C-alpha positions as a Markdown table, in Angstrom:
| # | Residue | x | y | z |
|---|---|---|---|---|
| 1 | Met | 7.3 | -8.1 | 0.2 |
| 2 | Asn | 6.8 | -10.8 | -2.4 |
| 3 | Ser | 4.5 | -12.1 | -5.2 |
| 4 | Arg | 1.9 | -13.2 | -2.7 |
| 5 | Lys | 0.6 | -9.6 | -2.9 |
| 6 | Ala | 0.4 | -9.7 | -6.7 |
| 7 | Met | -3.4 | -10.1 | -6.6 |
| 8 | Asn | -5.7 | -9.1 | -3.8 |
| 9 | Val | -9.2 | -10.5 | -4.5 |
| 10 | Gly | -12.0 | -9.4 | -2.2 |
| 11 | Ser | -14.9 | -11.7 | -1.5 |
| 12 | Asn | -17.9 | -12.0 | 0.9 |
| 13 | Leu | -19.7 | -15.3 | 0.6 |
| 14 | Lys | -23.0 | -16.0 | 2.3 |
| 15 | Lys | -22.6 | -19.7 | 2.2 |
| 16 | Phe | -20.0 | -22.1 | 3.6 |
| 17 | Val | -17.7 | -24.2 | 1.4 |
| 18 | Leu | -16.1 | -27.6 | 1.9 |
| 19 | Leu | -13.9 | -28.6 | 4.8 |
| 20 | Gly | -15.5 | -26.3 | 7.3 |
| 21 | Thr | -13.7 | -23.2 | 5.8 |
| 22 | Leu | -15.3 | -19.8 | 5.7 |
| 23 | Ala | -14.5 | -18.5 | 2.2 |
| 24 | Val | -14.0 | -14.8 | 2.9 |
| 25 | Leu | -11.0 | -12.9 | 1.6 |
| 26 | Gln | -10.2 | -9.2 | 1.8 |
| 27 | Pro | -13.6 | -7.4 | 2.0 |
| 28 | Ala | -14.5 | -4.9 | -0.6 |
| 29 | Leu | -16.7 | -2.7 | 1.6 |
| 30 | Leu | -16.1 | -0.5 | 4.6 |
| 31 | Phe | -18.9 | 0.5 | 7.0 |
| 32 | Ala | -19.8 | 3.6 | 9.0 |
| 33 | Gln | -19.2 | 3.8 | 12.7 |
| 34 | Ser | -21.8 | 1.8 | 14.6 |
| 35 | Thr | -24.1 | 3.2 | 17.3 |
| 36 | Ala | -23.5 | 2.1 | 20.9 |
| 37 | Gly | -26.6 | -0.1 | 20.9 |
| 38 | Asp | -25.3 | -2.2 | 18.0 |
| 39 | Val | -21.9 | -3.0 | 19.5 |
| 40 | Val | -21.6 | -6.6 | 20.7 |
| 41 | Phe | -18.0 | -6.0 | 21.9 |
| 42 | Arg | -15.1 | -3.5 | 21.3 |
| 43 | Ile | -11.5 | -4.1 | 22.2 |
| 44 | Gly | -9.5 | -0.9 | 22.1 |
| 45 | Glu | -10.4 | 2.3 | 20.3 |
| 46 | Phe | -10.3 | 3.1 | 16.6 |
| 47 | Asn | -7.7 | 5.8 | 16.9 |
| 48 | Arg | -4.7 | 4.4 | 14.9 |
| 49 | Ser | -3.0 | 3.7 | 18.2 |
| 50 | Ser | -2.4 | 0.6 | 20.4 |
| 51 | Val | -1.9 | 2.5 | 23.7 |
| 52 | Glu | -5.2 | 1.1 | 25.1 |
| 53 | Leu | -4.0 | -2.5 | 24.7 |
| 54 | Ala | -1.6 | -4.6 | 26.8 |
| 55 | Pro | 2.1 | -4.1 | 26.3 |
| 56 | Gly | 4.8 | -6.8 | 26.0 |
| 57 | Arg | 4.3 | -10.4 | 25.1 |
| 58 | Pro | 1.8 | -12.9 | 26.5 |
| 59 | Thr | 2.9 | -15.5 | 29.0 |
| 60 | His | -0.2 | -17.7 | 28.5 |
| 61 | Pro | -2.6 | -18.4 | 25.7 |
| 62 | Val | -4.8 | -15.4 | 25.0 |
| 63 | Asn | -8.5 | -15.8 | 25.5 |
| 64 | Tyr | -10.3 | -12.5 | 25.9 |
| 65 | Ile | -13.6 | -13.1 | 27.6 |
| 66 | Val | -16.0 | -10.3 | 26.8 |
| 67 | Ser | -17.5 | -8.7 | 30.0 |
| 68 | Gln | -14.7 | -10.2 | 32.1 |
| 69 | Ser | -11.4 | -9.3 | 30.4 |
| 70 | Thr | -9.9 | -5.8 | 29.9 |
| 71 | Ala | -8.1 | -4.6 | 26.9 |
| 72 | Ala | -5.3 | -3.0 | 28.9 |
| 73 | Lys | -4.4 | -6.3 | 30.6 |
| 74 | Asp | -5.7 | -9.2 | 28.5 |
| 75 | Trp | -5.4 | -8.2 | 24.8 |
| 76 | Tyr | -1.7 | -7.7 | 23.8 |
| 77 | Ala | -1.1 | -5.0 | 21.2 |
| 78 | Ser | 1.5 | -6.8 | 19.1 |
| 79 | Gln | 1.3 | -10.3 | 17.5 |
| 80 | Ser | 4.2 | -12.0 | 15.7 |
| 81 | Ala | 3.5 | -13.6 | 12.4 |
| 82 | Val | 4.1 | -17.2 | 11.5 |
| 83 | Leu | 4.3 | -19.3 | 8.3 |
| 84 | Pro | 1.2 | -21.5 | 7.6 |
| 85 | Ala | 3.2 | -24.6 | 8.6 |
| 86 | Asp | 3.9 | -23.2 | 12.0 |
| 87 | Ala | 0.4 | -21.9 | 12.7 |
| 88 | Gln | 0.0 | -24.3 | 15.6 |
| 89 | Ser | 3.4 | -23.7 | 17.2 |
| 90 | Ser | 3.9 | -23.3 | 20.9 |
| 91 | Asn | 5.1 | -19.7 | 20.5 |
| 92 | Leu | 2.6 | -17.8 | 22.6 |
| 93 | Asp | 3.4 | -14.5 | 20.9 |
| 94 | Ala | 2.4 | -15.9 | 17.5 |
| 95 | Ala | -0.4 | -18.3 | 18.6 |
| 96 | Pro | -4.0 | -17.7 | 17.7 |
| 97 | Arg | -5.7 | -15.3 | 20.1 |
| 98 | Ala | -9.3 | -16.0 | 21.0 |
| 99 | Ile | -12.2 | -13.7 | 21.8 |
| 100 | Thr | -15.1 | -15.5 | 23.6 |
| 101 | Phe | -18.5 | -13.8 | 23.9 |
| 102 | Thr | -22.1 | -14.7 | 24.5 |
| 103 | Leu | -25.1 | -13.9 | 22.3 |
| 104 | Pro | -28.7 | -13.9 | 23.6 |
| 105 | Ala | -31.3 | -16.5 | 22.9 |
| 106 | Gln | -32.5 | -14.6 | 19.8 |
| 107 | Pro | -29.3 | -13.2 | 18.1 |
| 108 | Ala | -29.5 | -10.5 | 15.5 |
| 109 | Ala | -30.0 | -11.6 | 11.9 |
| 110 | His | -26.7 | -10.2 | 10.8 |
| 111 | Tyr | -23.3 | -9.1 | 12.3 |
| 112 | Lys | -20.2 | -7.4 | 11.0 |
| 113 | Leu | -16.6 | -7.6 | 12.2 |
| 114 | His | -14.1 | -4.8 | 12.0 |
| 115 | Val | -10.4 | -5.4 | 12.8 |
| 116 | Ala | -8.0 | -2.4 | 12.5 |
| 117 | Val | -4.3 | -3.0 | 12.6 |
| 118 | Leu | -1.0 | -1.1 | 12.3 |
| 119 | Leu | 2.0 | -2.3 | 10.3 |
| 120 | Glu | 5.3 | -1.1 | 11.7 |
| 121 | Asn | 7.8 | -2.9 | 9.5 |
| 122 | Pro | 8.1 | -3.8 | 5.8 |
| 123 | Ala | 6.4 | -7.2 | 6.1 |
| 124 | Ala | 2.7 | -7.3 | 5.6 |
| 125 | Pro | 1.2 | -10.6 | 6.9 |
| 126 | Ala | -2.2 | -11.8 | 6.2 |
| 127 | Leu | -4.8 | -12.0 | 9.0 |
| 128 | Ser | -6.4 | -15.4 | 9.7 |
| 129 | Ile | -9.8 | -15.1 | 11.3 |
| 130 | Val | -11.6 | -18.2 | 12.6 |
| 131 | Ile | -15.3 | -17.8 | 13.7 |
| 132 | Asn | -16.7 | -20.8 | 15.4 |
| 133 | Gly | -14.5 | -23.1 | 13.4 |
| 134 | Lys | -15.0 | -21.4 | 10.0 |
| 135 | Arg | -11.8 | -19.9 | 8.7 |
| 136 | Gly | -11.1 | -16.9 | 6.4 |
| 137 | Leu | -7.8 | -15.5 | 5.3 |
| 138 | Phe | -7.6 | -11.7 | 4.8 |
| 139 | Tyr | -4.9 | -10.0 | 2.8 |
| 140 | Leu | -4.2 | -6.5 | 4.2 |
| 141 | His | -4.0 | -3.4 | 2.1 |
| 142 | Pro | -1.6 | -1.1 | 4.1 |
| 143 | Lys | -1.9 | 2.6 | 3.7 |
| 144 | Leu | 0.9 | 4.9 | 4.9 |
| 145 | Asp | -0.1 | 6.5 | 8.2 |
| 146 | Tyr | 1.2 | 9.9 | 9.2 |
| 147 | Asn | -0.7 | 10.3 | 12.5 |
| 148 | Asn | 2.1 | 9.0 | 14.7 |
| 149 | Gly | -0.5 | 7.2 | 16.7 |
| 150 | Asp | 1.9 | 4.8 | 18.5 |
| 151 | Pro | 4.5 | 6.2 | 20.7 |
| 152 | Gly | 8.2 | 5.4 | 20.3 |
| 153 | Ser | 10.4 | 5.1 | 17.2 |
| 154 | Ser | 8.0 | 2.8 | 15.2 |
| 155 | Ser | 5.7 | 5.7 | 14.2 |
| 156 | Phe | 8.7 | 7.4 | 12.5 |
| 157 | Asn | 9.5 | 4.4 | 10.4 |
| 158 | Pro | 8.8 | 5.2 | 6.7 |
| 159 | Val | 6.8 | 2.0 | 6.3 |
| 160 | Tyr | 4.5 | 2.7 | 9.3 |
| 161 | Ser | 1.0 | 2.1 | 7.9 |
| 162 | Ser | -2.5 | 1.0 | 8.9 |
| 163 | Ala | -5.0 | -1.4 | 7.4 |
| 164 | Asp | -8.6 | -2.4 | 8.1 |
| 165 | Val | -10.5 | -5.7 | 7.7 |
| 166 | Glu | -14.2 | -5.2 | 7.8 |
| 167 | Phe | -17.0 | -7.5 | 6.6 |
| 168 | Ile | -20.5 | -8.7 | 7.2 |
| 169 | Leu | -20.5 | -12.3 | 8.5 |
| 170 | Pro | -22.4 | -15.0 | 6.6 |
| 171 | Asp | -25.8 | -15.7 | 8.0 |
| 172 | Ala | -26.0 | -18.2 | 10.8 |
| 173 | Leu | -22.3 | -18.2 | 11.5 |
| 174 | Leu | -22.9 | -17.0 | 15.0 |
| 175 | His | -25.4 | -18.5 | 17.3 |
| 176 | Ala | -27.1 | -18.1 | 20.7 |
| 177 | Gly | -24.8 | -18.8 | 23.6 |
| 178 | Ser | -21.0 | -18.9 | 23.6 |
| 179 | Asn | -19.1 | -18.0 | 20.4 |
| 180 | Thr | -15.4 | -17.7 | 19.7 |
| 181 | Ile | -13.4 | -15.6 | 17.2 |
| 182 | Thr | -9.7 | -16.2 | 16.9 |
| 183 | Leu | -7.1 | -14.0 | 15.2 |
| 184 | Gln | -3.6 | -14.8 | 13.9 |
| 185 | Ala | -1.0 | -13.1 | 11.7 |
| 186 | Ile | 0.1 | -15.5 | 8.9 |
| 187 | Glu | 3.0 | -14.9 | 6.5 |
| 188 | Gln | 2.1 | -15.9 | 3.0 |
| 189 | Ala | 5.7 | -16.5 | 1.9 |
| 190 | Asp | 8.2 | -19.3 | 1.3 |
| 191 | Ala | 10.5 | -18.1 | 4.1 |
| 192 | Glu | 10.0 | -16.3 | 7.4 |
| 193 | Ala | 10.5 | -12.6 | 7.3 |
| 194 | Pro | 12.4 | -11.1 | 10.2 |
| 195 | Glu | 10.3 | -9.4 | 12.8 |
| 196 | Ala | 7.1 | -9.8 | 10.8 |
| 197 | Asn | 4.1 | -8.9 | 13.0 |
| 198 | Ile | 0.9 | -6.8 | 13.3 |
| 199 | Thr | -0.1 | -4.3 | 15.9 |
| 200 | Tyr | -3.8 | -4.2 | 16.8 |
| 201 | Asp | -5.6 | -0.9 | 16.9 |
| 202 | Ala | -9.1 | -2.1 | 17.7 |
| 203 | Ile | -11.5 | -5.0 | 17.2 |
| 204 | Glu | -15.3 | -4.6 | 17.1 |
| 205 | Leu | -18.3 | -6.8 | 16.4 |
| 206 | Asp | -21.6 | -5.1 | 15.7 |
| 207 | Lys | -25.1 | -5.9 | 14.7 |
| 208 | Ser | -25.8 | -5.2 | 11.1 |
| 209 | Ser | -28.9 | -4.0 | 9.3 |
| 210 | Thr | -27.9 | -5.7 | 6.0 |
| 211 | Ala | -27.0 | -9.3 | 5.0 |
| 212 | Ala | -23.7 | -10.4 | 3.4 |
| 213 | Pro | -23.9 | -10.3 | -0.4 |
| 214 | Asp | -24.0 | -13.7 | -2.1 |
| 215 | Tyr | -20.8 | -12.9 | -4.0 |
| 216 | Ser | -18.7 | -9.8 | -4.5 |
| 217 | Ala | -15.1 | -9.4 | -5.7 |
| 218 | Thr | -12.6 | -6.7 | -6.6 |
| 219 | Val | -9.3 | -6.9 | -8.4 |
| 220 | Glu | -6.8 | -4.1 | -7.6 |
| 221 | Pro | -3.8 | -3.7 | -10.0 |
| 222 | Thr | -0.5 | -2.9 | -8.2 |
| 223 | Val | 3.2 | -2.8 | -9.0 |
| 224 | Phe | 3.3 | -6.5 | -8.3 |
| 225 | Phe | 1.6 | -7.3 | -11.5 |
| 226 | Lys | 4.0 | -8.1 | -14.3 |
| 227 | Gln | 3.5 | -8.4 | -18.0 |
| 228 | Val | 5.6 | -11.1 | -19.7 |
| 229 | Asp | 5.3 | -11.8 | -23.4 |
| 230 | Gly | 2.1 | -9.9 | -23.6 |
| 231 | Ile | 0.5 | -11.8 | -20.7 |
| 232 | Leu | -0.3 | -10.3 | -17.3 |
């Protein structure tokens, strides 16, 4: 762990910013479980376990096509993290993983995305999410997990934890026809941490009855804040 976790600022922005970037950081709100009729797609189950997902490492670029692909074969549980400079590397295990899905001619007014992950070593990468070319970087807030959801020795690791990224998408970010969401684990550090990765629990996109707020933010004090000469 390093100073990149000194400040975690949550933000949901309804509008786009320059350079085609979606300005959304760690979300401040969590949402109740959606009803079946609201679910656009779900990969895995929200059970703090990755057993429903594909084991091993991908041998080809991952593009999960909703209604054609299956979680047990086409969405790999573990994804290695990379430094920002290596985000486009040829390492298939760390490359961005795509989810392709189709919306009807009249999409819902609002949608929300929920990504649940497990962290099985001391490193805690950020999660890069790109939605139709608009990118957001989400800092995870790991919480120690005592459920032993994943089999094997990892669930007995004292740093074994879980984290959720959940937010309402800015309006008009999705559109009728084909849409793509890509996920990638990014290390916000000066040097690569050994074996840094994330393990996916489940990913779900739902219709939402509420719009994204124009602006919202939270600041959470942690042990990574330091006071030097009276200044935080």
